[in-house]
N, CA, C and O atoms as CSV, one atom per row, in Angstrom:
chain,resi,resn,atom,element,x,y,z
A,1,UNK,N,N,22.635,-45.420,2.450
A,1,UNK,CA,C,22.786,-44.978,3.827
A,1,UNK,C,C,21.469,-45.213,4.562
A,1,UNK,O,O,20.406,-44.856,4.054
A,2,UNK,N,N,21.529,-45.804,5.744
A,2,UNK,CA,C,20.328,-46.095,6.521
A,2,UNK,C,C,19.730,-44.810,7.076
A,2,UNK,O,O,20.440,-43.884,7.467
A,3,UNK,N,N,18.414,-44.786,7.099
A,3,UNK,CA,C,17.724,-43.623,7.652
A,3,UNK,C,C,17.678,-43.753,9.167
A,3,UNK,O,O,17.449,-44.839,9.699
A,4,UNK,N,N,17.895,-42.638,9.859
A,4,UNK,CA,C,17.934,-42.626,11.319
A,4,UNK,C,C,16.521,-42.655,11.882
A,4,UNK,O,O,15.682,-41.831,11.516
A,5,UNK,N,N,16.260,-43.605,12.773
A,5,UNK,CA,C,14.960,-43.674,13.431
A,5,UNK,C,C,14.976,-42.804,14.675
A,5,UNK,O,O,15.919,-42.847,15.466
A,6,UNK,N,N,13.927,-42.018,14.840
A,6,UNK,CA,C,13.759,-41.174,16.020
A,6,UNK,C,C,12.448,-41.578,16.679
A,6,UNK,O,O,11.683,-42.358,16.112
A,7,UNK,N,N,12.187,-41.060,17.861
A,7,UNK,CA,C,10.926,-41.348,18.528
A,7,UNK,C,C,10.300,-40.069,19.048
A,7,UNK,O,O,10.992,-39.125,19.431
A,8,UNK,N,N,8.970,-40.060,19.054
A,8,UNK,CA,C,8.229,-38.954,19.643
A,8,UNK,C,C,8.170,-39.173,21.151
A,8,UNK,O,O,8.569,-40.230,21.639
A,9,UNK,N,N,7.679,-38.192,21.887
A,9,UNK,CA,C,7.602,-38.337,23.349
A,9,UNK,C,C,6.669,-39.468,23.752
A,9,UNK,O,O,6.773,-39.996,24.859
A,10,UNK,N,N,5.748,-39.847,22.848
A,10,UNK,CA,C,4.866,-40.980,23.123
A,10,UNK,C,C,5.544,-42.306,22.798
A,10,UNK,O,O,4.945,-43.367,22.976
A,11,UNK,N,N,6.791,-42.256,22.323
A,11,UNK,CA,C,7.518,-43.469,21.987
A,11,UNK,C,C,7.213,-44.008,20.600
A,11,UNK,O,O,7.575,-45.140,20.279
A,12,UNK,N,N,6.549,-43.205,19.778
A,12,UNK,CA,C,6.213,-43.632,18.421
A,12,UNK,C,C,7.437,-43.439,17.534
A,12,UNK,O,O,8.006,-42.348,17.502
A,13,UNK,N,N,7.854,-44.482,16.812
A,13,UNK,CA,C,9.018,-44.318,15.944
A,13,UNK,C,C,8.738,-43.373,14.784
A,13,UNK,O,O,7.643,-43.372,14.221
A,14,UNK,N,N,9.734,-42.574,14.434
A,14,UNK,CA,C,9.631,-41.693,13.264
A,14,UNK,C,C,10.913,-41.824,12.457
A,14,UNK,O,O,12.004,-41.597,12.981
A,15,UNK,N,N,10.789,-42.185,11.195
A,15,UNK,CA,C,11.931,-42.307,10.296
A,15,UNK,C,C,11.724,-41.337,9.144
A,15,UNK,O,O,10.821,-41.536,8.331
A,16,UNK,N,N,12.546,-40.286,9.055
A,16,UNK,CA,C,12.393,-39.337,7.944
A,16,UNK,C,C,12.509,-40.059,6.602
A,16,UNK,O,O,13.343,-40.948,6.431
A,17,UNK,N,N,11.666,-39.664,5.662
A,17,UNK,CA,C,11.643,-40.300,4.352
A,17,UNK,C,C,12.395,-39.505,3.295
A,17,UNK,O,O,12.904,-40.077,2.331
A,18,UNK,N,N,12.465,-38.204,3.467
A,18,UNK,CA,C,13.097,-37.337,2.474
A,18,UNK,C,C,13.617,-36.105,3.210
A,18,UNK,O,O,14.324,-36.228,4.210
A,19,UNK,N,N,13.269,-34.927,2.719
A,19,UNK,CA,C,13.717,-33.683,3.357
A,19,UNK,C,C,12.589,-32.989,4.120
A,19,UNK,O,O,12.621,-31.773,4.310
A,20,UNK,N,N,11.587,-33.768,4.560
A,20,UNK,CA,C,10.441,-33.164,5.241
A,20,UNK,C,C,10.820,-32.461,6.540
A,20,UNK,O,O,10.190,-31.467,6.899
A,21,UNK,N,N,11.824,-32.946,7.246
A,21,UNK,CA,C,12.239,-32.272,8.478
A,21,UNK,C,C,12.866,-30.917,8.182
A,21,UNK,O,O,12.557,-29.934,8.855
A,22,UNK,N,N,13.738,-30.854,7.189
A,22,UNK,CA,C,14.364,-29.579,6.821
A,22,UNK,C,C,13.315,-28.555,6.398
A,22,UNK,O,O,13.375,-27.395,6.805
A,23,UNK,N,N,12.366,-28.982,5.591
A,23,UNK,CA,C,11.303,-28.079,5.130
A,23,UNK,C,C,10.462,-27.614,6.315
A,23,UNK,O,O,10.134,-26.433,6.425
A,24,UNK,N,N,10.117,-28.538,7.193
A,24,UNK,CA,C,9.279,-28.206,8.350
A,24,UNK,C,C,9.988,-27.242,9.298
A,24,UNK,O,O,9.383,-26.281,9.772
A,25,UNK,N,N,11.276,-27.498,9.576
A,25,UNK,CA,C,12.038,-26.590,10.436
A,25,UNK,C,C,12.142,-25.203,9.808
A,25,UNK,O,O,12.033,-24.197,10.509
A,26,UNK,N,N,12.351,-25.141,8.497
A,26,UNK,CA,C,12.446,-23.846,7.813
A,26,UNK,C,C,11.130,-23.084,7.922
A,26,UNK,O,O,11.132,-21.880,8.179
A,27,UNK,N,N,10.013,-23.767,7.730
A,27,UNK,CA,C,8.707,-23.110,7.865
A,27,UNK,C,C,8.519,-22.574,9.279
A,27,UNK,O,O,8.033,-21.458,9.464
A,28,UNK,N,N,8.903,-23.366,10.274
A,28,UNK,CA,C,8.779,-22.921,11.660
A,28,UNK,C,C,9.638,-21.683,11.905
A,28,UNK,O,O,9.168,-20.694,12.467
A,29,UNK,N,N,10.896,-21.746,11.479
A,29,UNK,CA,C,11.825,-20.636,11.702
A,29,UNK,C,C,11.351,-19.358,11.015
A,29,UNK,O,O,11.491,-18.266,11.565
A,30,UNK,N,N,10.792,-19.493,9.815
A,30,UNK,CA,C,10.328,-18.334,9.046
A,30,UNK,C,C,8.875,-17.964,9.352
A,30,UNK,O,O,8.321,-17.050,8.741
A,31,UNK,N,N,8.267,-18.673,10.291
A,31,UNK,CA,C,6.870,-18.456,10.687
A,31,UNK,C,C,5.929,-18.551,9.486
A,31,UNK,O,O,5.027,-17.732,9.313
A,32,UNK,N,N,6.163,-19.563,8.671
A,32,UNK,CA,C,5.318,-19.819,7.510
A,32,UNK,C,C,4.385,-20.984,7.814
A,32,UNK,O,O,4.764,-21.906,8.536
A,33,UNK,N,N,3.175,-20.954,7.274
A,33,UNK,CA,C,2.268,-22.085,7.487
A,33,UNK,C,C,2.774,-23.328,6.755
A,33,UNK,O,O,3.467,-23.234,5.743
A,34,UNK,N,N,2.420,-24.461,7.279
A,34,UNK,CA,C,2.796,-25.733,6.677
A,34,UNK,C,C,1.560,-26.612,6.632
A,34,UNK,O,O,0.970,-26.906,7.672
A,35,UNK,N,N,1.166,-27.030,5.455
A,35,UNK,CA,C,0.002,-27.900,5.315
A,35,UNK,C,C,0.477,-29.305,4.993
A,35,UNK,O,O,1.225,-29.520,4.039
A,36,UNK,N,N,0.038,-30.250,5.794
A,36,UNK,CA,C,0.345,-31.655,5.556
A,36,UNK,C,C,-0.930,-32.331,5.081
A,36,UNK,O,O,-1.988,-32.197,5.697
A,37,UNK,N,N,-0.817,-33.044,3.998
A,37,UNK,CA,C,-1.997,-33.652,3.406
A,37,UNK,C,C,-1.634,-35.038,2.898
A,37,UNK,O,O,-0.546,-35.242,2.360
A,38,UNK,N,N,-2.522,-35.966,3.065
A,38,UNK,CA,C,-2.279,-37.306,2.557
A,38,UNK,C,C,-3.191,-38.309,3.218
A,38,UNK,O,O,-3.929,-37.976,4.146
A,39,UNK,N,N,-3.143,-39.538,2.741
A,39,UNK,CA,C,-4.022,-40.569,3.283
A,39,UNK,C,C,-3.684,-40.912,4.734
A,39,UNK,O,O,-2.596,-40.614,5.227
A,40,UNK,N,N,-4.622,-41.527,5.382
A,40,UNK,CA,C,-4.453,-41.981,6.757
A,40,UNK,C,C,-3.261,-42.932,6.855
A,40,UNK,O,O,-3.067,-43.806,6.010
A,41,UNK,N,N,-2.477,-42.737,7.903
A,41,UNK,CA,C,-1.421,-43.693,8.209
A,41,UNK,C,C,-0.068,-43.448,7.569
A,41,UNK,O,O,0.813,-44.302,7.667
A,42,UNK,N,N,0.131,-42.299,6.912
A,42,UNK,CA,C,1.428,-42.079,6.265
A,42,UNK,C,C,2.421,-41.323,7.144
A,42,UNK,O,O,3.576,-41.146,6.758
A,43,UNK,N,N,1.980,-40.871,8.334
A,43,UNK,CA,C,2.916,-40.260,9.275
A,43,UNK,C,C,2.813,-38.761,9.460
A,43,UNK,O,O,3.736,-38.152,10.001
A,44,UNK,N,N,1.718,-38.141,9.030
A,44,UNK,CA,C,1.572,-36.684,9.185
A,44,UNK,C,C,1.603,-36.294,10.662
A,44,UNK,O,O,2.352,-35.398,11.052
A,45,UNK,N,N,0.810,-36.949,11.467
A,45,UNK,CA,C,0.745,-36.628,12.894
A,45,UNK,C,C,2.053,-36.986,13.585
A,45,UNK,O,O,2.501,-36.255,14.468
A,46,UNK,N,N,2.668,-38.089,13.204
A,46,UNK,CA,C,3.941,-38.486,13.800
A,46,UNK,C,C,5.026,-37.464,13.489
A,46,UNK,O,O,5.834,-37.140,14.359
A,47,UNK,N,N,5.056,-36.951,12.261
A,47,UNK,CA,C,6.021,-35.904,11.892
A,47,UNK,C,C,5.835,-34.676,12.773
A,47,UNK,O,O,6.804,-34.156,13.326
A,48,UNK,N,N,4.608,-34.215,12.906
A,48,UNK,CA,C,4.338,-33.010,13.692
A,48,UNK,C,C,4.641,-33.251,15.173
A,48,UNK,O,O,5.157,-32.361,15.850
A,49,UNK,N,N,4.330,-34.426,15.671
A,49,UNK,CA,C,4.642,-34.756,17.060
A,49,UNK,C,C,6.154,-34.735,17.289
A,49,UNK,O,O,6.623,-34.223,18.306
A,50,UNK,N,N,6.904,-35.284,16.355
A,50,UNK,CA,C,8.371,-35.257,16.450
A,50,UNK,C,C,8.884,-33.816,16.436
A,50,UNK,O,O,9.749,-33.457,17.235
A,51,UNK,N,N,8.355,-32.991,15.530
A,51,UNK,CA,C,8.779,-31.589,15.452
A,51,UNK,C,C,8.501,-30.859,16.760
A,51,UNK,O,O,9.352,-30.122,17.257
A,52,UNK,N,N,7.313,-31.063,17.316
A,52,UNK,CA,C,6.966,-30.413,18.584
A,52,UNK,C,C,7.937,-30.832,19.685
A,52,UNK,O,O,8.370,-30.003,20.485
A,53,UNK,N,N,8.273,-32.114,19.724
A,53,UNK,CA,C,9.243,-32.602,20.711
A,53,UNK,C,C,10.596,-31.921,20.537
A,53,UNK,O,O,11.176,-31.418,21.499
A,54,UNK,N,N,11.089,-31.909,19.309
A,54,UNK,CA,C,12.406,-31.335,19.023
A,54,UNK,C,C,12.462,-29.833,19.308
A,54,UNK,O,O,13.483,-29.319,19.765
A,55,UNK,N,N,11.360,-29.134,19.035
A,55,UNK,CA,C,11.316,-27.683,19.215
A,55,UNK,C,C,10.892,-27.283,20.628
A,55,UNK,O,O,10.979,-26.112,20.996
A,56,UNK,N,N,10.434,-28.255,21.416
A,56,UNK,CA,C,10.006,-27.968,22.777
A,56,UNK,C,C,8.749,-27.128,22.852
A,56,UNK,O,O,8.599,-26.299,23.750
A,57,UNK,N,N,7.847,-27.341,21.908
A,57,UNK,CA,C,6.594,-26.589,21.886
A,57,UNK,C,C,5.423,-27.547,22.095
A,57,UNK,O,O,5.520,-28.727,21.758
A,58,UNK,N,N,4.316,-27.044,22.649
A,58,UNK,CA,C,3.154,-27.913,22.840
A,58,UNK,C,C,2.531,-28.295,21.499
A,58,UNK,O,O,2.692,-27.589,20.503
A,59,UNK,N,N,1.831,-29.403,21.489
A,59,UNK,CA,C,1.159,-29.875,20.283
A,59,UNK,C,C,-0.318,-30.061,20.576
A,59,UNK,O,O,-0.692,-30.768,21.512
A,60,UNK,N,N,-1.149,-29.428,19.775
A,60,UNK,CA,C,-2.593,-29.639,19.817
A,60,UNK,C,C,-2.964,-30.232,18.473
A,60,UNK,O,O,-2.737,-29.613,17.433
A,61,UNK,N,N,-3.528,-31.417,18.486
A,61,UNK,CA,C,-3.859,-32.117,17.247
A,61,UNK,C,C,-5.372,-32.153,17.061
A,61,UNK,O,O,-6.110,-32.511,17.979
A,62,UNK,N,N,-5.823,-31.782,15.878
A,62,UNK,CA,C,-7.250,-31.805,15.552
A,62,UNK,C,C,-7.427,-32.583,14.255
A,62,UNK,O,O,-7.161,-32.057,13.174
A,63,UNK,N,N,-7.871,-33.828,14.353
A,63,UNK,CA,C,-8.097,-34.591,13.127
A,63,UNK,C,C,-9.166,-33.917,12.268
A,63,UNK,O,O,-10.228,-33.545,12.767
A,64,UNK,N,N,-8.885,-33.765,11.005
A,64,UNK,CA,C,-9.823,-33.138,10.069
A,64,UNK,C,C,-10.171,-34.125,8.966
A,64,UNK,O,O,-9.388,-35.014,8.631
A,65,UNK,N,N,-11.347,-33.950,8.416
A,65,UNK,CA,C,-11.774,-34.754,7.277
A,65,UNK,C,C,-12.657,-33.896,6.386
A,65,UNK,O,O,-12.762,-32.686,6.589
A,66,UNK,N,N,-13.286,-34.512,5.410
A,66,UNK,CA,C,-14.096,-33.736,4.465
A,66,UNK,C,C,-15.302,-33.073,5.117
A,66,UNK,O,O,-15.898,-32.173,4.525
A,67,UNK,N,N,-15.676,-33.495,6.317
A,67,UNK,CA,C,-16.811,-32.891,7.019
A,67,UNK,C,C,-16.393,-31.772,7.969
A,67,UNK,O,O,-17.258,-31.109,8.542
A,68,UNK,N,N,-15.110,-31.547,8.150
A,68,UNK,CA,C,-14.624,-30.494,9.039
A,68,UNK,C,C,-14.904,-29.129,8.420
A,68,UNK,O,O,-14.625,-28.903,7.243
A,69,UNK,N,N,-15.455,-28.229,9.220
A,69,UNK,CA,C,-15.730,-26.862,8.758
A,69,UNK,C,C,-14.930,-25.882,9.615
A,69,UNK,O,O,-14.471,-26.227,10.703
A,70,UNK,N,N,-14.772,-24.669,9.116
A,70,UNK,CA,C,-13.976,-23.655,9.812
A,70,UNK,C,C,-14.449,-23.451,11.247
A,70,UNK,O,O,-13.630,-23.255,12.144
A,71,UNK,N,N,-15.743,-23.495,11.470
A,71,UNK,CA,C,-16.277,-23.274,12.815
A,71,UNK,C,C,-15.790,-24.335,13.801
A,71,UNK,O,O,-15.683,-24.058,14.996
A,72,UNK,N,N,-15.495,-25.540,13.325
A,72,UNK,CA,C,-14.953,-26.573,14.211
A,72,UNK,C,C,-13.599,-26.146,14.765
A,72,UNK,O,O,-13.248,-26.487,15.894
A,73,UNK,N,N,-12.851,-25.408,13.975
A,73,UNK,CA,C,-11.507,-24.994,14.368
A,73,UNK,C,C,-11.482,-23.633,15.050
A,73,UNK,O,O,-10.751,-23.433,16.021
A,74,UNK,N,N,-12.280,-22.697,14.543
A,74,UNK,CA,C,-12.251,-21.317,15.036
A,74,UNK,C,C,-13.273,-21.082,16.141
A,74,UNK,O,O,-12.958,-20.474,17.164
A,75,UNK,N,N,-14.475,-21.556,15.938
A,75,UNK,CA,C,-15.537,-21.378,16.919
A,75,UNK,C,C,-16.821,-20.956,16.247
A,75,UNK,O,O,-16.867,-20.744,15.035
A,76,UNK,N,N,-17.876,-20.836,17.056
A,76,UNK,CA,C,-19.180,-20.475,16.498
A,76,UNK,C,C,-20.048,-19.810,17.557
A,76,UNK,O,O,-19.870,-20.013,18.758
A,77,UNK,N,N,-20.990,-19.012,17.073
A,77,UNK,CA,C,-21.991,-18.423,17.953
A,77,UNK,C,C,-23.087,-19.442,18.212
A,77,UNK,O,O,-23.616,-20.057,17.286
A,78,UNK,N,N,-23.414,-19.610,19.466
A,78,UNK,CA,C,-24.495,-20.498,19.885
A,78,UNK,C,C,-25.477,-19.654,20.691
A,78,UNK,O,O,-25.124,-18.559,21.129
A,79,UNK,N,N,-26.699,-20.139,20.894
A,79,UNK,CA,C,-27.663,-19.369,21.693
A,79,UNK,C,C,-27.118,-18.975,23.071
A,79,UNK,O,O,-27.484,-17.932,23.611
A,80,UNK,N,N,-26.247,-19.813,23.632
A,80,UNK,CA,C,-25.683,-19.515,24.954
A,80,UNK,C,C,-24.466,-18.597,24.883
A,80,UNK,O,O,-23.946,-18.184,25.919
A,81,UNK,N,N,-24.000,-18.268,23.656
A,81,UNK,CA,C,-22.835,-17.404,23.484
A,81,UNK,C,C,-21.792,-18.056,22.598
A,81,UNK,O,O,-22.020,-19.124,22.030
A,82,UNK,N,N,-20.649,-17.405,22.486
A,82,UNK,CA,C,-19.561,-17.884,21.635
A,82,UNK,C,C,-18.918,-19.134,22.230
A,82,UNK,O,O,-18.632,-19.189,23.426
A,83,UNK,N,N,-18.698,-20.122,21.390
A,83,UNK,CA,C,-17.995,-21.344,21.775
A,83,UNK,C,C,-16.720,-21.425,20.939
A,83,UNK,O,O,-16.789,-21.509,19.713
A,84,UNK,N,N,-15.553,-21.401,21.596
A,84,UNK,CA,C,-14.281,-21.488,20.882
A,84,UNK,C,C,-14.122,-22.845,20.215
A,84,UNK,O,O,-14.566,-23.867,20.739
A,85,UNK,N,N,-13.482,-22.841,19.055
A,85,UNK,CA,C,-13.088,-24.078,18.393
A,85,UNK,C,C,-11.733,-24.528,18.907
A,85,UNK,O,O,-11.123,-23.859,19.741
A,86,UNK,N,N,-11.268,-25.654,18.411
A,86,UNK,CA,C,-10.015,-26.224,18.923
A,86,UNK,C,C,-8.808,-25.325,18.668
A,86,UNK,O,O,-7.928,-25.234,19.525
A,87,UNK,N,N,-8.742,-24.667,17.526
A,87,UNK,CA,C,-7.601,-23.785,17.235
A,87,UNK,C,C,-7.622,-22.554,18.132
A,87,UNK,O,O,-6.573,-22.105,18.595
A,88,UNK,N,N,-8.790,-22.015,18.378
A,88,UNK,CA,C,-8.916,-20.842,19.241
A,88,UNK,C,C,-8.544,-21.196,20.681
A,88,UNK,O,O,-7.897,-20.407,21.369
A,89,UNK,N,N,-8.949,-22.374,21.132
A,89,UNK,CA,C,-8.615,-22.809,22.499
A,89,UNK,C,C,-7.123,-23.035,22.672
A,89,UNK,O,O,-6.592,-22.867,23.770
A,90,UNK,N,N,-6.450,-23.412,21.610
A,90,UNK,CA,C,-5.021,-23.711,21.756
A,90,UNK,C,C,-4.216,-22.441,21.604
A,90,UNK,O,O,-2.989,-22.474,21.692
C-alpha cells in the first residue's frame, strides 16, 4: 500500500514512515513529552511542523546540538538582568 504524502504549511512534503503520527498525536492528547532524536535530514522538524499544522498550534523550532545547554532554552542571568531562552519566550 502506498504511503500518503502530506505537506506542511511551508509546502514541505511529509510522508509517514511508520506509526510516528499515531504516537505523536497520542502524546499530544495525553500531554506527554515527546523527544525526537536522530541524524540531520531524517524529518524530525518536518514531522513536528506537520503536527503543528494538523493540530492548529503554533510551532517554535530551536535547533539543538551537542553544544546546546539548558540556559539556551530556559534563560540566564546576565549583568543587565534575566534574559529568556527560546523555550521561555515561546
